[in-house]
Structure formats: C-alpha cells, structure tokens
C-alpha positions as CSV (number, residue, x, y, z in Angstrom):
1,M,65.2,-68.4,-76.7
2,P,64.2,-65.1,-74.8
3,P,65.4,-61.8,-76.0
4,T,68.9,-60.2,-75.6
5,T,67.1,-57.2,-74.5
6,C,65.1,-57.3,-71.9
7,L,62.5,-54.2,-70.2
8,R,63.5,-53.3,-66.6
9,L,61.1,-51.6,-64.7
10,D,62.2,-49.1,-61.5
11,A,59.1,-48.5,-59.1
12,L,59.3,-46.2,-55.9
13,S,56.5,-44.9,-53.7
14,S,57.2,-42.3,-50.9
15,T,54.0,-43.8,-49.1
16,P,52.3,-47.1,-48.6
17,G,50.1,-48.6,-51.7
18,E,50.2,-50.3,-54.7
19,L,51.2,-49.2,-58.5
20,R,49.9,-51.4,-60.9
21,V,51.2,-51.2,-64.3
22,T,49.9,-52.3,-67.7
23,V,51.3,-52.1,-71.2
24,N,48.7,-52.3,-74.1
25,G,46.1,-53.0,-71.2
26,R,47.8,-56.4,-70.3
27,E,49.1,-56.5,-66.7
28,L,52.9,-56.2,-66.5
29,A,53.4,-55.8,-62.6
30,T,52.1,-54.8,-59.3
31,F,54.0,-53.3,-57.0
32,G,53.3,-52.7,-53.1
33,S,54.8,-50.6,-50.6
34,Y,54.3,-51.2,-47.1
35,G,56.3,-48.1,-45.6
36,Y,57.4,-44.7,-45.7
37,G,60.1,-44.1,-48.3
38,E,61.1,-47.5,-49.2
39,P,64.3,-48.2,-51.4
40,T,63.6,-48.6,-55.3
41,I,62.1,-51.9,-56.3
42,M,63.8,-53.3,-59.1
43,F,63.1,-56.2,-61.7
44,P,63.1,-56.9,-65.3
45,A,60.0,-58.0,-66.9
46,D,59.2,-61.4,-68.4
47,P,60.9,-61.3,-71.4
48,Y,58.4,-63.4,-73.0
49,A,55.4,-61.5,-71.9
50,F,55.3,-58.6,-74.7
51,A,57.2,-60.9,-77.4
52,D,54.8,-59.5,-80.1
53,I,55.9,-56.0,-79.3
54,H,59.1,-55.2,-81.4
55,P,61.5,-52.0,-81.5
56,G,59.8,-48.6,-82.7
57,T,56.3,-50.2,-81.7
58,H,54.4,-47.6,-80.2
59,V,52.8,-48.7,-76.9
60,T,50.6,-47.6,-74.2
61,V,51.7,-47.8,-70.7
62,T,49.5,-47.1,-67.9
63,V,50.3,-46.9,-64.4
64,T,47.2,-47.4,-61.7
65,P,48.0,-46.1,-58.2
66,S,45.9,-47.7,-55.2
67,Y,45.9,-46.1,-51.9
68,V,49.0,-44.2,-52.5
69,T,49.1,-40.8,-51.0
70,G,52.4,-39.2,-51.8
71,P,55.2,-39.1,-54.5
72,W,55.6,-42.0,-56.5
73,M,57.5,-43.0,-59.8
74,V,57.7,-45.9,-62.3
75,G,60.1,-46.3,-64.9
76,M,60.5,-48.6,-67.8
77,I,63.9,-48.8,-69.4
78,E,65.4,-50.8,-72.0
79,D,68.3,-53.6,-70.2
80,G,70.7,-55.0,-72.9
81,S,72.4,-57.3,-70.3
82,G,71.0,-60.3,-71.8
83,Y,68.9,-61.4,-68.2
84,P,67.6,-63.6,-67.7
C-alpha cells in the first residue's frame, strides 16, 4: 500500500533547458522546459521510490540545471492528499 503522504515537486524555469532532481544520489525527476516563461510543472513523486526515507530523516537534494540560462526553481513539498 502506498504511503498516505506523498512528495510533490514544483518546477519553474524562465528559459529553455532541463532541471534534474536527485535525492540521496537517486534520480527523482527531470523537468524539461522548451519555451520562455512556461507555467509551473507540478506532479507527485513515485510514492515507492523513497520508501526507505522516513519522516525526520535528513536527505540531500541536488538540482542540476542543463542549458538553463535564466532563473529557475524547484520546490519539494509534502502533500497529505493521499495521492495516488
């Protein structure tokens, strides 16, 4: 059974390029932006991908931008909606 709390990713890039997100060295997502000022991309992370990470555990989140020449952001928030 998937956890009732999920991780949600929000990403925004003002210029074309890619943002690769890893947690503890494991790839979580790669966001691709192909235009200027595109809307925020949001999706829940795979609820099974990090089942061994428990509340209170310290993790290392790395965002690696490629070909992005302007401002960008990636946010990770806890989503208690129970998705999926």
